[in-house]
C-alpha positions in Angstrom: 56.7 139.0 67.5 58.8 139.2 70.7 60.2 136.0 72.2 61.2 135.0 75.7 63.0 131.7 76.7 62.3 130.2 80.1 65.0 128.6 82.1 65.0 124.9 83.1 64.2 125.9 86.7 61.2 128.3 86.8 61.0 129.1 90.5 60.3 132.4 92.3 63.8 133.7 91.6 63.2 133.0 87.9 59.8 134.8 88.0 61.5 137.9 89.5 64.1 137.8 86.8 61.6 137.2 83.9 59.1 139.8 85.0 60.8 143.0 83.6 61.5 141.2 80.3 57.9 139.9 80.1 56.4 143.4 80.7 58.6 145.0 78.1 57.9 142.2 75.5 54.1 142.4 76.1 54.2 146.1 75.3 55.3 145.2 71.8 52.3 143.1 70.8 52.2 139.4 70.4 54.7 137.3 72.4 56.1 133.8 72.1 57.3 132.1 75.2 59.7 129.2 74.7 59.2 126.9 77.7 60.5 123.8 75.9 63.5 123.4 78.3 61.5 123.8 81.5 62.1 120.9 84.0 60.6 122.5 87.1 57.9 125.2 87.3 56.6 126.8 90.4 53.4 128.8 91.1 55.0 132.2 90.6 55.9 131.4 87.0 52.6 129.8 86.3 51.0 133.1 87.5 53.2 135.1 85.2 52.3 132.8 82.3 48.6 133.2 82.9 49.0 136.9 83.1 51.0 136.9 79.8 48.2 134.9 78.1 45.6 137.4 79.3 47.5 140.6 78.5 47.7 142.7 75.4 48.2 140.6 72.3 48.4 137.5 74.4 51.2 135.0 74.4 51.8 131.8 72.7 53.6 129.3 75.0 55.7 126.4 73.7 55.7 123.9 76.6 58.0 121.1 77.8 56.5 117.9 79.2 57.1 119.3 82.8 55.3 122.6 82.0 52.4 120.7 80.4 52.1 118.4 83.4 52.3 121.4 85.9 49.5 123.1 84.0 47.4 119.9 84.0 47.9 119.4 87.8 46.9 122.9 88.6 43.9 123.0 86.2 45.5 125.6 84.0 45.8 123.7 80.7 43.0 125.6 78.9 44.3 128.9 80.4 47.8 128.5 79.2 47.6 126.6 75.9 45.6 126.6 72.7 44.2 123.2 72.0 46.4 123.0 68.9 49.5 123.5 71.0 48.9 120.3 73.0 
């Protein structure tokens, strides 16, 4: 299983930096995304995470409290996380 670690600040610049790594990792099957250190997350990264969950083998996302709250506020909790992950 491939793994990607998200930075503390997940803004548009981070999304642009993460994109190539995410595409490459998804081509190798299941993916684990470590978002445990995320303190700020913007819409661009949320879109990437939704895409990762819907693509190929899908992605398992480990979320920080900030990432969990952003998902809740945007209505993406069920889209981004398995119930057992919450």
